[in-house]
C-alpha positions as CSV (number, residue, x, y, z in Angstrom):
1,M,13.2,29.6,-71.7
2,S,14.5,27.6,-68.4
3,D,12.1,27.0,-65.4
4,T,15.2,27.8,-63.5
5,P,14.6,31.7,-62.8
6,W,18.9,32.4,-62.2
7,L,19.7,31.4,-66.3
8,L,18.7,34.2,-68.3
9,P,18.8,33.7,-72.4
10,N,21.3,36.0,-73.8
11,L,19.9,37.2,-76.7
12,E,22.7,38.2,-79.0
13,S,24.5,34.9,-78.7
14,D,22.1,32.2,-77.7
15,A,24.0,31.6,-74.9
16,L,22.8,31.4,-71.1
17,E,24.0,33.9,-68.7
18,I,23.6,33.9,-65.2
19,D,21.1,36.4,-63.1
20,P,22.4,37.6,-60.3
21,Q,19.9,36.0,-58.0
22,P,20.2,34.1,-55.9
23,A,23.2,32.5,-56.1
24,A,26.0,34.6,-57.4
25,K,24.1,37.3,-54.7
26,R,25.9,35.8,-51.8
27,L,28.9,36.8,-53.7
28,R,27.4,40.6,-54.3
29,K,27.3,40.3,-50.3
30,S,30.3,39.6,-50.3
31,P,32.5,41.0,-52.8
32,S,36.2,40.2,-51.3
33,V,35.1,36.0,-51.9
34,R,38.5,35.0,-54.2
35,A,38.0,31.9,-54.7
36,V,35.5,29.1,-53.8
37,L,36.3,25.7,-53.0
38,F,33.7,23.0,-54.1
39,D,33.4,19.5,-52.7
40,F,32.8,17.3,-56.0
41,D,30.8,14.0,-55.2
42,G,26.6,14.9,-54.2
43,T,28.2,18.9,-55.1
44,L,28.7,18.7,-58.4
45,T,27.3,15.9,-59.2
46,T,23.9,14.6,-58.3
47,R,25.8,11.1,-57.1
48,E,27.6,10.2,-53.8
49,E,30.4,9.0,-56.4
50,I,31.4,8.2,-60.0
51,P,32.7,4.8,-59.9
52,G,36.4,5.2,-61.4
53,W,35.4,1.7,-63.9
54,R,32.4,4.1,-65.2
55,L,35.4,6.2,-66.7
56,F,38.6,3.5,-67.3
57,P,37.1,1.1,-68.5
58,D,39.9,-0.9,-68.3
59,R,39.6,-0.9,-64.2
60,G,36.8,-3.0,-64.2
61,G,33.2,-2.9,-65.0
62,F,31.3,-3.4,-69.0
63,N,34.0,-4.3,-71.8
64,R,33.6,-0.9,-73.1
65,Q,36.5,1.0,-75.6
66,G,36.1,4.2,-73.9
67,P,34.3,6.5,-70.6
68,D,30.6,5.9,-70.6
69,S,29.8,9.2,-71.5
70,S,26.3,8.9,-71.3
71,W,25.8,7.7,-68.2
72,L,28.5,10.6,-67.0
73,K,26.4,13.3,-68.4
74,E,22.5,11.8,-67.2
75,R,23.1,9.9,-64.2
76,G,26.4,11.2,-62.9
77,F,25.5,15.1,-63.4
78,G,21.9,15.7,-63.8
79,G,21.3,15.8,-67.6
80,Q,21.9,18.2,-70.2
81,E,20.1,21.1,-68.4
82,R,21.8,21.3,-65.3
83,L,25.4,20.7,-67.2
84,V,24.5,23.5,-69.0
85,H,23.6,25.4,-65.4
86,L,26.5,24.1,-64.1
87,R,28.7,25.4,-66.7
88,A,27.2,28.9,-66.9
89,M,27.6,29.5,-62.8
90,L,31.5,28.5,-63.1
91,C,31.8,31.1,-65.6
92,H,29.9,34.1,-64.2
93,L,32.3,33.1,-61.2
94,K,35.1,33.3,-63.4
95,R,33.9,36.3,-64.8
96,L,33.6,38.2,-61.4
97,G,37.6,37.3,-60.8
98,V,36.4,34.2,-58.8
99,Q,39.0,31.0,-58.9
100,S,37.2,27.7,-58.3
101,H,38.6,24.4,-57.4
102,I,37.8,21.3,-56.4
103,V,38.5,19.7,-52.7
104,S,37.1,15.9,-52.5
105,Y,37.7,12.8,-51.0
106,A,37.0,10.9,-54.6
107,D,40.5,10.1,-56.7
108,R,41.7,12.8,-58.2
109,D,41.6,10.9,-61.8
110,V,38.0,10.1,-61.9
111,I,37.4,14.4,-61.0
112,Q,39.7,15.1,-63.8
113,C,38.6,12.7,-66.5
114,A,35.2,13.4,-65.8
115,L,35.7,17.4,-65.7
116,A,37.7,16.7,-68.9
117,I,34.5,14.6,-70.7
118,L,32.2,17.0,-69.7
119,E,34.2,20.4,-71.5
120,I,34.4,21.7,-67.6
121,G,37.7,21.1,-66.6
122,E,39.2,24.5,-67.3
123,L,37.0,26.5,-64.9
124,F,38.5,25.0,-62.3
125,V,42.1,26.2,-61.2
126,E,43.3,22.8,-58.9
127,I,41.7,20.2,-58.3
128,A,42.7,18.5,-54.8
129,G,41.3,14.6,-54.6
130,L,42.0,11.7,-52.5
131,Q,45.5,12.1,-53.2
132,D,46.2,15.6,-51.9
133,L,43.8,15.2,-49.1
134,G,46.1,12.1,-47.5
135,N,48.2,14.4,-45.9
136,F,45.4,16.6,-44.1
137,T,43.3,15.1,-41.4
138,S,40.3,16.7,-43.0
139,K,39.2,18.7,-45.5
140,A,39.2,21.5,-42.6
141,S,42.7,21.4,-42.6
142,F,43.5,20.9,-46.3
143,I,41.5,24.1,-46.4
144,Q,43.4,26.2,-43.4
145,S,47.1,25.5,-45.6
146,F,45.0,26.7,-48.4
147,I,43.8,29.7,-47.6
148,D,47.5,30.0,-45.5
149,Q,49.9,29.1,-48.4
150,R,47.9,31.9,-50.6
151,G,47.7,34.1,-48.0
152,L,44.3,34.8,-48.6
153,K,41.9,35.7,-45.4
154,P,38.6,33.5,-44.4
155,S,36.1,36.4,-45.9
156,E,37.8,35.5,-49.1
157,V,37.2,32.0,-49.3
158,L,33.5,29.8,-50.0
159,F,33.5,25.9,-49.1
160,V,30.5,24.2,-50.6
161,D,29.5,20.6,-49.7
162,D,27.0,18.7,-49.3
163,Q,28.0,16.9,-45.9
164,D,26.9,18.2,-42.3
165,K,30.4,16.7,-40.5
166,H,33.1,18.5,-43.1
167,I,30.9,22.1,-43.2
168,T,30.6,21.7,-39.5
169,D,34.8,21.5,-39.3
170,A,35.4,24.5,-41.8
171,T,32.9,26.6,-39.9
172,G,34.8,29.8,-38.7
173,L,37.8,29.3,-41.4
174,C,36.6,30.6,-44.2
175,S,32.7,31.1,-45.3
176,T,30.6,27.9,-45.9
177,F,27.5,26.6,-47.7
178,K,26.0,23.8,-47.7
179,C,23.6,22.4,-50.4
180,R,21.1,20.2,-50.3
181,G,22.8,16.9,-51.5
182,L,22.6,15.3,-54.7
183,G,23.9,18.1,-56.4
184,L,24.3,21.5,-56.1
185,A,20.4,22.8,-57.5
186,A,19.7,25.9,-59.4
187,A,18.4,27.7,-56.6
188,E,21.6,27.3,-54.4
C-alpha cells in the first residue's frame, strides 16, 4: 500500500481510490465547486517546463523516432507512483461531478501531447495554453472570462497554481490553492 494516506486500495478491483482526506476535504467543505483550473508546469508536472523537443523530435534535441515518454513520466511528472495518484485525484473529481481544466502559459500542443502519452488527457474538459491566453493580460483575466462565459459563481471555481503572482491575481475571483511547486504533492 502506498505511504500516501489519501489513496486506499480498492479490494474489489486492485485499483487505487482516493480517500477523501485531505485533498478532497476542501471540496467537501465547498460542495458548490464545479470546476478546478489547474496550472500545468510546476503544478501538474514536477518541472517548471516540459521542453517541446522531448515530445516533438522534429523541434530539435536528440535524433529520436518519437516522444521521450520515459523522461516525461519519470522526470516531467515525478514517476509512476505520482502519476497513479494524479490520475486517481482527477478521476475522483470527475466522479464528484467537478470538471478539470488546464490554464497555463505552456504551449497547448506540449500539454496535449504530454497528457495523451500519459493517458490522462480525457480527464480534462478544456486545455487553455499559451495560444489561448495570448488575448488576456493575465491568468486572472482569463479566469474571469471563464467564469463569465459559463455563468459560474466565484465559489464554484477553484484555481490551483504554484506561482504566488497568479494566486494573488486570482484571489477574489474564485477560490485559490497554491501548491508548493515542483508538482502537487499527495498531501495537497
